[in-house]
C-alpha positions as semicolon CSV with decimal commas, in nm:
position;residue;x (nm);y (nm);z (nm)
1;M;14,722;11,948;5,616
2;S;14,727;12,060;5,980
3;I;15,102;12,004;6,014
4;A;15,176;12,264;5,749
5;R;14,983;12,536;5,930
6;Q;15,185;12,788;6,132
7;L;15,022;12,829;6,472
8;I;15,102;13,037;6,779
9;D;14,919;13,086;7,108
10;E;14,838;13,414;7,281
11;S;15,184;13,437;7,435
12;G;15,353;13,399;7,098
13;T;15,465;13,041;7,162
14;T;15,481;12,833;6,846
15;I;15,237;12,543;6,858
16;V;15,365;12,224;6,700
17;L;15,088;11,971;6,664
18;G;15,162;11,617;6,768
19;A;14,946;11,305;6,739
20;R;14,584;11,348;6,646
21;L;14,379;11,233;6,946
22;G;14,034;11,270;6,797
23;S;13,838;11,432;6,521
24;G;13,487;11,568;6,483
25;G;13,276;11,766;6,243
26;E;13,420;12,104;6,347
27;G;13,780;12,022;6,425
28;S;14,047;11,784;6,554
29;V;14,226;11,753;6,888
30;F;14,605;11,716;6,892
31;D;14,874;11,644;7,146
32;I;15,124;11,928;7,194
33;P;15,413;11,760;7,380
34;D;15,660;12,034;7,290
35;V;15,446;12,293;7,469
36;D;15,281;12,118;7,767
37;D;15,202;11,752;7,829
38;G;14,902;11,861;8,033
39;L;14,741;12,048;7,744
40;V;14,596;11,962;7,404
41;A;14,502;12,179;7,109
42;K;14,170;12,186;6,930
43;I;14,216;12,314;6,576
44;Y;13,915;12,386;6,357
45;H;13,896;12,250;6,004
46;E;13,757;12,571;5,857
47;A;13,811;12,941;5,924
48;L;13,592;13,066;6,206
49;P;13,348;13,355;6,162
50;A;13,423;13,667;6,364
51;H;13,161;13,604;6,633
52;K;13,303;13,260;6,711
53;Q;13,654;13,400;6,732
54;A;13,525;13,663;6,973
55;K;13,353;13,393;7,179
56;L;13,674;13,192;7,217
57;Q;13,866;13,505;7,307
58;A;13,606;13,584;7,574
59;M;13,620;13,229;7,715
60;T;13,998;13,231;7,748
61;S;13,983;13,570;7,919
62;L;13,778;13,430;8,208
63;E;13,980;13,360;8,518
64;A;13,759;13,091;8,669
65;S;13,981;12,823;8,813
66;Y;13,693;12,593;8,914
67;L;13,562;12,590;8,558
68;H;13,906;12,465;8,457
69;T;13,875;12,189;8,718
70;I;13,541;12,052;8,601
71;S;13,586;12,094;8,227
72;A;13,815;12,110;7,928
73;W;13,771;12,487;7,930
74;P;13,955;12,691;7,661
75;L;14,267;12,837;7,823
76;R;14,444;13,018;7,540
77;T;14,349;13,087;7,182
78;V;14,562;12,955;6,899
79;R;14,608;13,183;6,599
80;E;14,717;13,105;6,245
81;L;14,996;13,295;6,078
82;P;15,019;13,519;5,889
83;S;14,649;13,614;5,917
84;G;14,636;13,620;6,297
85;E;14,288;13,468;6,285
86;V;14,181;13,242;6,573
87;A;14,219;12,885;6,449
88;G;14,157;12,698;6,774
89;F;14,250;12,692;7,141
90;L;14,446;12,510;7,408
91;M;14,262;12,325;7,681
92;P;14,339;12,082;7,966
93;K;14,417;11,728;7,860
94;I;14,163;11,490;8,007
95;T;14,280;11,133;8,064
96;G;14,146;10,829;8,244
97;C;13,785;10,908;8,155
98;Q;13,510;10,745;7,956
99;P;13,208;10,901;7,784
100;I;12,921;10,902;8,030
101;H;12,711;10,670;7,812
102;H;12,974;10,400;7,875
103;L;12,859;10,416;8,237
104;Y;12,481;10,430;8,206
105;S;12,464;10,176;7,922
106;P;12,438;9,829;8,088
107;S;12,632;9,659;7,809
108;Q;12,916;9,911;7,808
109;R;12,923;9,949;8,186
110;K;13,026;9,585;8,226
111;Q;13,322;9,653;7,998
112;Y;13,435;9,999;8,112
113;F;13,309;10,011;8,473
114;P;13,289;9,645;8,582
115;K;13,290;9,731;8,954
116;A;13,021;9,999;8,932
117;D;12,712;9,948;9,146
118;Y;12,397;10,156;9,190
119;A;12,566;10,376;9,449
120;F;12,834;10,460;9,190
121;L;12,566;10,557;8,938
122;I;12,400;10,786;9,192
123;S;12,736;10,943;9,275
124;A;12,803;11,006;8,908
125;A;12,456;11,161;8,867
126;R;12,524;11,382;9,167
127;N;12,856;11,494;9,020
128;V;12,692;11,569;8,684
129;A;12,445;11,793;8,865
130;A;12,730;11,961;9,058
131;A;12,911;12,035;8,731
132;F;12,596;12,195;8,587
133;D;12,553;12,394;8,907
134;S;12,904;12,536;8,870
135;I;12,842;12,638;8,508
136;H;12,519;12,812;8,608
137;A;12,680;12,978;8,911
138;H;12,935;13,142;8,679
139;G;12,653;13,285;8,467
140;H;12,686;13,046;8,174
141;V;12,454;12,785;8,019
142;V;12,557;12,452;7,866
143;G;12,286;12,475;7,600
144;D;12,403;12,179;7,396
145;V;12,336;11,916;7,662
146;N;12,404;11,566;7,535
147;Q;12,572;11,241;7,631
148;G;12,881;11,334;7,429
149;N;12,994;11,638;7,625
150;L;13,046;11,469;7,963
151;V;13,310;11,216;8,059
152;V;13,342;11,024;8,387
153;R;13,640;10,887;8,580
154;A;13,673;10,563;8,772
155;D;13,600;10,756;9,094
156;S;13,267;10,887;8,953
157;M;13,396;11,243;8,904
158;V;13,282;11,402;8,578
159;R;13,414;11,671;8,345
160;F;13,265;11,866;8,058
161;I;13,420;11,860;7,713
162;D;13,330;12,055;7,396
163;C;13,283;12,366;7,611
164;D;13,328;12,594;7,308
165;S;12,963;12,523;7,221
166;F;12,831;12,657;7,557
167;Q;12,633;12,979;7,586
168;I;12,878;13,221;7,749
169;T;12,800;13,553;7,911
170;V;13,088;13,795;7,964
171;G;12,985;14,132;8,099
172;R;12,682;14,237;7,898
173;T;12,770;14,024;7,598
174;R;12,604;13,689;7,543
175;F;12,760;13,440;7,301
176;A;12,494;13,195;7,189
177;C;12,500;12,817;7,187
178;E;12,402;12,745;6,828
179;V;12,357;12,367;6,842
180;G;12,155;12,108;7,028
181;V;12,055;11,742;7,038
182;Q;11,682;11,692;7,027
183;H;11,633;11,422;7,286
184;F;11,805;11,647;7,543
185;T;11,617;11,959;7,429
186;P;11,322;12,080;7,642
187;P;10,966;12,081;7,500
188;E;10,952;12,458;7,460
189;L;11,254;12,451;7,224
190;Q;11,166;12,137;7,025
191;N;11,024;12,327;6,727
192;I;11,293;12,595;6,714
193;K;11,446;12,597;6,365
194;S;11,765;12,776;6,468
195;F;11,930;12,842;6,803
196;H;12,135;13,137;6,679
197;A;11,909;13,398;6,837
198;V;11,779;13,188;7,129
199;A;11,877;13,295;7,478
200;R;11,920;12,967;7,664
201;T;11,838;12,962;8,036
202;P;11,938;12,736;8,327
203;N;11,581;12,598;8,318
204;H;11,647;12,477;7,962
205;D;11,966;12,311;8,086
206;N;11,775;12,158;8,375
207;F;11,574;11,950;8,129
208;G;11,883;11,795;7,973
209;L;12,036;11,748;8,318
210;A;11,726;11,557;8,431
211;V;11,752;11,335;8,121
212;L;12,116;11,255;8,206
213;V;12,024;11,176;8,567
214;F;11,739;10,955;8,444
215;H;11,978;10,775;8,207
216;L;12,212;10,702;8,499
217;L;11,947;10,588;8,747
218;F;11,739;10,388;8,496
219;M;12,007;10,200;8,303
220;G;12,021;10,419;7,993
221;R;11,645;10,443;7,939
222;H;11,509;10,768;7,802
223;P;11,222;10,917;8,004
224;Y;11,012;10,975;7,691
225;A;11,087;10,646;7,513
226;G;10,802;10,402;7,562
227;I;10,509;10,229;7,404
228;Y;10,262;10,476;7,258
229;L;9,907;10,365;7,338
230;G;9,736;10,604;7,098
231;G;9,659;10,550;6,730
232;N;9,880;10,735;6,488
233;G;10,166;10,913;6,656
234;G;10,151;11,178;6,391
235;N;10,504;11,107;6,273
236;D;10,587;11,262;5,942
237;G;10,874;11,028;5,877
238;N;11,133;11,271;6,012
239;E;11,292;11,222;6,347
240;G;11,363;11,590;6,343
241;D;11,738;11,556;6,304
242;A;11,735;11,654;5,942
243;G;11,480;11,934;5,962
244;N;11,607;12,121;6,266
245;A;11,868;12,371;6,157
246;G;11,972;12,432;6,514
247;N;12,078;12,075;6,574
248;R;12,439;11,972;6,602
249;S;12,613;11,892;6,278
250;G;12,914;11,676;6,201
251;D;12,957;11,373;6,427
252;D;12,616;11,419;6,586
253;A;12,418;11,483;6,269
254;D;12,298;11,133;6,192
255;S;11,994;11,274;6,014
256;E;11,696;11,080;5,900
257;S;11,490;11,156;5,597
258;G;11,120;11,122;5,546
259;D;11,123;10,845;5,290
260;N;10,935;10,594;5,505
261;K;10,630;10,779;5,626
262;S;10,399;10,481;5,598
263;D;10,627;10,273;5,820
264;E;10,559;10,480;6,129
265;T;10,183;10,443;6,192
266;G;10,122;10,457;6,567
267;D;10,482;10,554;6,644
268;M;10,582;10,824;6,891
269;P;10,937;10,948;6,821
270;I;11,121;11,077;7,126
271;E;11,137;11,439;7,010
272;K;10,763;11,438;6,942
273;A;10,694;11,277;7,281
274;I;10,907;11,548;7,444
275;A;10,721;11,826;7,262
276;E;10,389;11,676;7,378
277;L;10,517;11,608;7,734
278;R;10,448;11,234;7,709
279;F;10,661;11,122;8,004
280;S;10,650;10,740;7,987
281;Y;10,689;10,679;8,360
282;G;10,496;10,762;8,676
283;A;10,132;10,756;8,777
284;G;10,016;10,979;8,492
285;S;10,172;10,785;8,205
286;A;9,843;10,617;8,105
287;A;9,673;10,956;8,081
288;R;9,960;11,062;7,854
289;E;9,891;10,749;7,643
290;M;10,235;10,606;7,716
291;E;10,357;10,283;7,868
292;T;10,708;10,196;7,984
293;P;10,914;9,965;7,758
294;P;10,942;9,592;7,841
295;N;11,163;9,515;8,142
296;A;11,199;9,885;8,221
297;L;11,257;9,972;8,584
298;P;10,956;10,139;8,750
299;L;10,973;10,494;8,882
300;S;10,917;10,345;9,230
301;L;11,276;10,216;9,215
302;V;11,396;10,558;9,328
303;S;11,292;10,737;9,645
304;P;10,964;10,933;9,642
305;E;11,165;11,257;9,656
306;I;11,368;11,170;9,345
307;A;11,054;11,049;9,165
308;Q;10,888;11,383;9,240
309;L;11,184;11,569;9,088
310;F;11,151;11,363;8,770
311;E;10,779;11,439;8,756
312;R;10,856;11,810;8,782
313;A;11,128;11,791;8,519
314;F;10,935;11,595;8,256
315;T;10,579;11,726;8,284
316;E;10,412;12,060;8,222
317;V;10,507;12,165;8,576
318;G;10,868;12,215;8,470
319;T;10,769;12,420;8,168
320;Q;10,531;12,641;8,363
321;T;10,694;12,687;8,704
322;G;11,051;12,567;8,661
323;R;11,234;12,236;8,666
324;P;11,449;12,114;8,953
325;S;11,774;12,308;8,957
326;A;12,119;12,151;8,951
327;A;12,165;12,242;9,319
328;Q;11,837;12,068;9,409
329;W;11,951;11,753;9,227
330;V;12,282;11,759;9,417
331;A;12,106;11,779;9,754
332;A;11,845;11,514;9,668
333;L;12,096;11,268;9,523
334;D;12,325;11,306;9,825
335;I;12,035;11,206;10,050
336;F;11,927;10,927;9,815
337;R;12,272;10,772;9,814
338;R;12,292;10,776;10,194
339;Q;11,959;10,592;10,211
340;L;12,081;10,292;10,008
341;R;12,086;9,945;10,161
342;T;12,315;9,658;10,068
343;C;12,164;9,330;9,957
344;G;12,236;9,042;10,193
345;V;12,295;8,805;9,903
346;D;12,508;9,001;9,657
347;H;12,686;9,302;9,803
348;V;12,710;9,471;9,462
349;H;12,332;9,515;9,483
350;K;12,250;9,849;9,644
351;F;11,887;9,954;9,664
352;P;11,678;10,231;9,825
353;A;11,573;10,195;10,186
354;H;11,203;10,244;10,109
355;L;11,198;9,907;9,928
356;S;11,151;9,599;10,145
357;T;11,337;9,360;9,914
358;C;11,627;9,386;9,669
359;P;11,485;9,480;9,324
360;W;11,800;9,367;9,143
361;C;11,769;9,012;9,279
362;E;11,404;9,010;9,173
363;I;11,485;9,136;8,822
364;E;11,769;8,892;8,773
365;G;11,556;8,603;8,897
366;R;11,257;8,698;8,682
367;S;11,410;8,812;8,354
368;G;11,766;8,686;8,356
369;M;11,891;9,043;8,295
370;Q;12,206;9,139;8,480
371;F;12,269;9,509;8,532
372;F;12,571;9,467;8,762
373;L;12,843;9,204;8,755
374;P;12,801;8,971;9,057
375;M;13,051;9,017;9,337
376;L;12,961;8,780;9,617
377;S;13,118;8,884;9,942
378;P;13,333;8,599;10,079
379;G;13,319;8,551;10,451
380;V;12,982;8,720;10,495
381;L;12,752;8,442;10,607
382;P;12,380;8,459;10,672
383;A;12,228;8,411;11,014
384;D;12,253;8,059;11,166
385;A;12,537;7,977;10,927
386;S;12,640;7,675;11,137
387;A;12,341;7,480;11,006
388;T;12,332;7,335;10,656
389;T;12,054;7,420;10,418
390;E;11,906;7,072;10,468
391;Q;11,906;7,119;10,845
392;I;11,732;7,454;10,801
393;W;11,472;7,287;10,582
394;Q;11,411;7,012;10,840
395;R;11,351;7,278;11,104
396;I;11,103;7,448;10,874
397;R;10,916;7,120;10,825
398;Q;10,900;7,065;11,201
399;I;10,709;7,387;11,258
400;T;10,348;7,283;11,287
401;P;10,070;7,515;11,175
402;P;9,867;7,684;11,447
403;P;9,582;7,459;11,571
404;R;9,238;7,511;11,427
405;L;9,061;7,792;11,601
406;P;8,725;7,664;11,737
407;D;8,403;7,849;11,674
408;Y;8,324;8,084;11,957
409;D;8,023;7,992;12,165
410;A;7,848;8,323;12,209
411;A;7,596;8,152;12,439
412;S;7,863;8,079;12,703
413;N;7,730;8,144;13,051
414;F;7,894;8,420;13,250
415;D;7,823;8,509;13,609
416;T;7,608;8,818;13,579
417;T;7,396;9,010;13,821
418;A;7,145;9,264;13,705
419;A;7,222;9,613;13,822
420;T;7,006;9,696;14,125
421;V;6,749;9,975;14,126
422;P;6,768;10,227;14,411
423;R;6,502;10,182;14,687
424;E;6,363;10,530;14,633
425;L;6,321;10,461;14,260
426;R;6,152;10,127;14,330
427;L;5,908;10,304;14,571
428;K;5,825;10,558;14,300
429;A;5,767;10,273;14,059
430;W;5,521;10,106;14,301
431;I;5,338;10,436;14,349
432;Y;5,323;10,481;13,971
433;R;5,193;10,128;13,918
434;G;4,941;10,160;14,204
435;S;4,812;10,491;14,070
436;L;4,779;10,345;13,725
437;L;4,592;10,039;13,862
438;A;4,358;10,257;14,072
439;S;4,285;10,473;13,767
440;L;4,200;10,171;13,557
441;L;3,975;10,025;13,828
442;G;3,800;10,361;13,871
443;L;3,748;10,392;13,497
444;G;3,602;10,041;13,486
445;A;3,363;10,113;13,772
446;A;3,251;10,444;13,620
447;L;3,183;10,279;13,286
448;A;2,981;10,006;13,460
449;L;2,773;10,247;13,666
450;W;2,722;10,525;13,416
451;P;2,775;10,379;13,067
452;D;2,599;10,676;12,906
453;L;2,883;10,897;13,020
454;A;3,154;10,671;12,866
455;P;3,318;10,949;12,654
456;L;3,352;11,167;12,963
457;W;3,511;10,890;13,166
458;I;3,755;10,806;12,885
459;L;3,863;11,172;12,850
460;T;3,901;11,193;13,226
461;A;4,120;10,878;13,227
462;V;4,340;11,017;12,947
463;A;4,382;11,345;13,134
464;L;4,476;11,162;13,451
465;V;4,732;10,945;13,273
466;G;4,878;11,242;13,087
467;F;4,872;11,506;13,355
468;G;4,743;11,378;13,685
469;L;4,939;11,057;13,742
470;P;5,318;11,050;13,807
471;H;5,536;10,948;13,505
472;D;5,708;10,607;13,481
473;P;6,033;10,652;13,681
474;Y;6,200;10,365;13,486
475;T;6,192;10,549;13,150
476;E;6,534;10,717;13,187
477;I;6,716;10,418;13,334
478;R;6,564;10,188;13,069
479;A;6,698;10,419;12,793
480;L;7,045;10,425;12,951
481;R;7,056;10,045;12,979
482;A;6,933;10,010;12,619
483;Q;7,217;10,239;12,508
484;A;7,469;10,032;12,705
485;L;7,328;9,714;12,551
486;R;7,366;9,852;12,198
487;A;7,728;9,952;12,269
488;A;7,803;9,606;12,412
489;L;7,649;9,441;12,104
490;K;7,859;9,655;11,869
491;N;8,182;9,588;12,057
492;F;8,113;9,215;12,065
493;S;8,043;9,212;11,692
494;I;8,374;9,390;11,613
495;V;8,583;9,158;11,829
496;A;8,399;8,849;11,703
497;T;8,473;8,950;11,344
498;R;8,843;8,984;11,427
499;Y;8,833;8,643;11,594
500;R;8,680;8,484;11,284
501;Q;8,947;8,651;11,067
502;L;9,222;8,501;11,279
503;A;9,060;8,163;11,237
504;E;9,088;8,201;10,857
505;V;9,441;8,352;10,832
506;H;9,634;8,193;10,543
507;A;9,966;8,371;10,602
508;F;10,128;8,067;10,765
509;A;10,027;7,829;10,486
510;D;10,130;8,085;10,223
511;K;10,474;8,122;10,382
512;V;10,521;7,746;10,395
513;Q;10,426;7,726;10,028
514;Q;10,673;8,004;9,943
515;L;10,956;7,829;10,129
516;T;10,867;7,499;9,964
517;R;10,907;7,663;9,623
518;A;11,242;7,807;9,732
519;K;11,363;7,466;9,848
520;T;11,249;7,305;9,522
521;A;11,438;7,570;9,326
522;Y;11,744;7,518;9,548
523;D;11,740;7,142;9,488
524;R;11,717;7,197;9,110
525;L;12,022;7,423;9,094
526;P;12,291;7,150;9,055
527;R;12,104;6,997;8,764
528;L;12,042;7,334;8,605
529;E;12,408;7,429;8,644
530;Q;12,510;7,103;8,481
531;L;12,275;7,170;8,189
532;E;12,409;7,526;8,155
533;R;12,767;7,395;8,147
534;M;12,671;7,149;7,876
535;K;12,497;7,426;7,688
536;L;12,803;7,648;7,724
537;R;13,030;7,380;7,583
538;G;12,789;7,311;7,299
539;S;12,745;7,674;7,201
540;V;13,103;7,794;7,182
541;R;13,047;7,931;6,834
542;D;12,728;8,113;6,934
543;T;12,900;8,257;7,238
544;Q;13,194;8,381;7,035
545;L;12,954;8,531;6,782
546;A;12,750;8,703;7,054
547;K;13,067;8,853;7,205
548;Y;13,184;8,965;6,864
549;L;12,851;9,132;6,791
550;A;12,839;9,289;7,138
551;G;13,147;9,488;7,041
552;F;12,950;9,686;6,782
553;L;12,740;9,960;6,939
554;V;12,423;10,081;6,770
555;A;12,496;10,432;6,897
556;D;12,833;10,445;6,717
557;A;12,728;10,283;6,389
558;K;12,600;10,436;6,066
559;I;12,288;10,227;6,001
560;G;12,076;10,343;5,710
561;L;11,894;10,662;5,807
562;L;11,884;10,576;6,178
563;G;11,936;10,895;6,379
564;P;12,014;10,966;6,745
565;G;11,647;10,975;6,846
566;R;11,576;10,628;6,705
567;K;11,896;10,499;6,863
568;A;11,784;10,634;7,200
569;T;11,454;10,452;7,153
570;L;11,641;10,129;7,077
571;A;11,853;10,172;7,392
572;S;11,537;10,224;7,598
573;F;11,412;9,889;7,469
574;G;11,741;9,720;7,561
575;I;11,890;9,714;7,210
576;E;12,240;9,859;7,248
577;T;12,466;9,635;7,041
578;A;12,446;9,420;6,731
579;A;12,404;9,120;6,961
580;D;12,074;9,266;7,085
581;V;11,933;9,311;6,735
582;S;11,681;9,045;6,634
583;A;11,347;9,038;6,457
584;L;11,175;8,943;6,783
585;A;11,334;9,226;6,982
586;L;11,251;9,483;6,714
587;A;10,892;9,359;6,690
588;R;10,836;9,470;7,051
589;I;10,892;9,834;6,951
590;R;10,553;9,940;6,825
591;G;10,559;10,147;6,507
592;F;10,938;10,147;6,480
593;G;10,917;10,121;6,104
594;E;10,991;9,833;5,871
595;T;11,264;10,027;5,689
596;H;11,457;10,086;6,009
597;K;11,409;9,723;6,116
598;A;11,537;9,599;5,781
599;D;11,842;9,829;5,806
600;L;11,924;9,702;6,154
601;L;11,889;9,335;6,060
602;S;12,098;9,395;5,747
603;W;12,364;9,565;5,960
604;R;12,376;9,266;6,192
605;R;12,392;9,018;5,904
606;G;12,678;9,215;5,752
607;L;12,873;9,191;6,076
608;E;12,793;8,821;6,112
609;S;12,937;8,758;5,766
610;K;13,273;8,892;5,885
611;F;13,285;8,676;6,197
612;L;13,557;8,409;6,212
613;F;13,501;8,120;6,453
614;N;13,805;7,996;6,646
615;A;13,730;7,641;6,761
616;A;14,065;7,616;6,940
617;R;13,962;7,876;7,195
618;G;13,698;7,652;7,348
619;V;13,491;7,782;7,636
620;D;13,598;8,126;7,750
621;P;13,715;8,104;8,115
622;Q;13,537;8,431;8,181
623;D;13,209;8,280;8,062
624;E;13,259;7,977;8,284
625;A;13,344;8,201;8,581
626;A;13,035;8,412;8,511
627;L;12,820;8,098;8,502
628;V;12,963;7,982;8,835
629;A;12,910;8,327;8,987
630;R;12,551;8,333;8,864
631;F;12,465;7,999;9,021
632;V;12,652;8,081;9,341
633;A;12,444;8,398;9,362
634;Q;12,122;8,204;9,303
635;K;12,219;7,941;9,557
636;S;12,310;8,205;9,813
637;R;11,988;8,393;9,744
638;L;11,772;8,083;9,795
639;D;11,973;7,970;10,097
640;T;11,926;8,312;10,255
641;S;11,554;8,298;10,176
642;L;11,523;7,967;10,358
643;R;11,724;8,081;10,659
644;E;11,532;8,404;10,689
645;G;11,211;8,212;10,616
646;L;11,273;7,984;10,915
647;S;11,284;8,285;11,149
648;E;10,988;8,447;10,975
649;L;10,781;8,129;10,999
650;Q;10,860;8,087;11,369
651;K;10,773;8,449;11,435
652;L;10,459;8,424;11,222
653;R;10,332;8,125;11,422
654;A;10,416;8,286;11,757
655;D;10,255;8,615;11,654
656;L;9,944;8,438;11,531
657;L;9,907;8,241;11,854
658;R;9,966;8,556;12,059
659;M;9,707;8,749;11,860
660;R;9,460;8,463;11,895
661;H;9,513;8,450;12,271
662;A;9,477;8,827;12,305
663;T;9,171;8,835;12,080
664;R;9,009;8,545;12,269
665;A;9,058;8,737;12,593
666;L;8,903;9,046;12,435
667;L;8,615;8,836;12,303
668;D;8,552;8,679;12,643
669;S;8,551;9,027;12,794
670;A;8,315;9,157;12,524
671;A;8,082;8,856;12,571
672;R;8,085;8,908;12,948
673;D;8,001;9,277;12,903
674;L;7,724;9,181;12,662
675;S;7,576;8,928;12,907
676;Q;7,587;9,185;13,185
677;A;7,421;9,447;12,963
678;Q;7,149;9,195;12,873
679;A;7,091;9,114;13,238
680;D;7,078;9,482;13,326
681;Y;6,826;9,554;13,053
682;A;6,611;9,250;13,141
683;G;6,621;9,356;13,507
684;I;6,447;9,682;13,427
685;A;6,245;9,596;13,113
686;G;6,178;9,226;13,152
687;R;6,297;8,922;12,961
688;W;6,026;8,948;12,699
689;A;6,145;9,304;12,616
690;L;6,506;9,179;12,607
691;R;6,419;8,905;12,353
692;R;6,241;9,162;12,135
693;F;6,541;9,398;12,160
694;M;6,785;9,123;12,055
695;R;6,567;9,016;11,760
696;R;6,566;9,375;11,633
697;A;6,945;9,396;11,678
698;E;6,999;9,075;11,476
699;R;6,799;9,217;11,189
């Protein structure tokens, strides 16, 4: 049909369409070798309305060379004869690229980007943000943000495609973006029925950009896909794809109907979670009644700065005060990438500097999941590589635990001398005591001689004591020495507590136990590898079937009424291919719906029925190599743990002994100060007063 059409470009050059390179709902893309090998033509299936023709004409009139560099931007319109109507356009031919979801999807990444590591993903995310920044800087808005309009090269550079859907502003004229994909659409636009009259803004784009960055940094997970902790998610059976007139049609319109309302009790579809700002990650996820999917990476995987940007993008903050801009993402991701560290066991593992250990090693060891293909670095040996693992273990066993710390004898005798009292003060004390004694004797004599005047003598004695006699000169010095004694008691108590804590430290024993577990796991590896080899040989058919099923992507398949939102949910729960589909895996997705589950299982069974087993192929050499690489990585990881553990254990023992010695010295000093303070107090107040003081302090 297309071949018979007479087409010319703006310069009058006849356009002869070559091979069809791709086809979508709106049009098809063709080679045009007779015109320019570096260009392709997009020709629409149907006649375009006047406003779309004007939009294409405006786009081709823009002289923005950088836009041409980062995208398949329309360069020249193609018109159909004899009407002269715009039928399509010419654009740069993009080669050597893959759709961006081939990179962030763990299953597809191993096939299309086998050498990609986390640094590569961050670089790609940074380049996505830079591309958005360029679009915004030229006054345009992507609008229809989705995983299908970005492609990525092997060097992590990205380019936009399907640019004819963008919102374009030329002069005072704005040409709308009339389509959108819901799980990249911001909350404030989720309930829009049509985008025809909507003026998109960079802040709207910034939501979809943040989703793409999240996909890349979190292995294809969607930030709003999780386990809903509430009751009924309020789903009406529609995922929104069918009811939203503004959503993309054609290839992207995998609509779902509402024929299974009762299946969705307690479900939280992604578009509804977006509209209600139910971000599944971060500290506030519980308050939003959401929980991350099983085996999902935590938000703490990324730096605190990146995590804060996600919080701004996916919570009410972004709606109210603005989401992180593309330029802010570029700056933050540049810094984040520079902060990465390389794992000492597997150099393909790159992880943020704020983490003390490699998260990828921990995930692989705990769950068996493998996000990056192992690439052990030959020639890079751990510290003390001259010793064998057994020799390292023998050295670990020879390290004796620190000796038992004896109880501290607080009653140890120290040479103390009570602080002396100045001669003048002692003289005043004798005068005070003599005056007091004379007063008492006088009172006694007066009472004996004139008992009838007893009240008078008593009042006279009180007046003398209160006003006539000198005051006790030891009062002030006694208070000062009591204060010093209390301070000495407090200091001794603090240091004694620290001493007791050092006596009960379990860090050394815990480290020995940890290293013992590592050595046990190391010793078991040969047997486990042998069992895995036997299992591999005995499951050739299952392996071939799994590989066959892994070639069928859920995202690309027509499965019942399963739409893009449900497929994104499946990807967030680790179900990307037919090989991932099982009743057990689907049961983990709360409220997914029995109809959808049945459709998925039926789809898998249908594919299984077409599988042909080839017994002659035997064990795939790639599978055997992968098994060897996996066990080499585990062996290297455990060997490194033991070697590093030897140094850590030696340092732990030395540090503990040093702290004990230092704390014992501090305790001796505190006990000596306490003894001196006691002697000082007793020297002025007496030993009976000291014993009473100490009893009160103990209580």
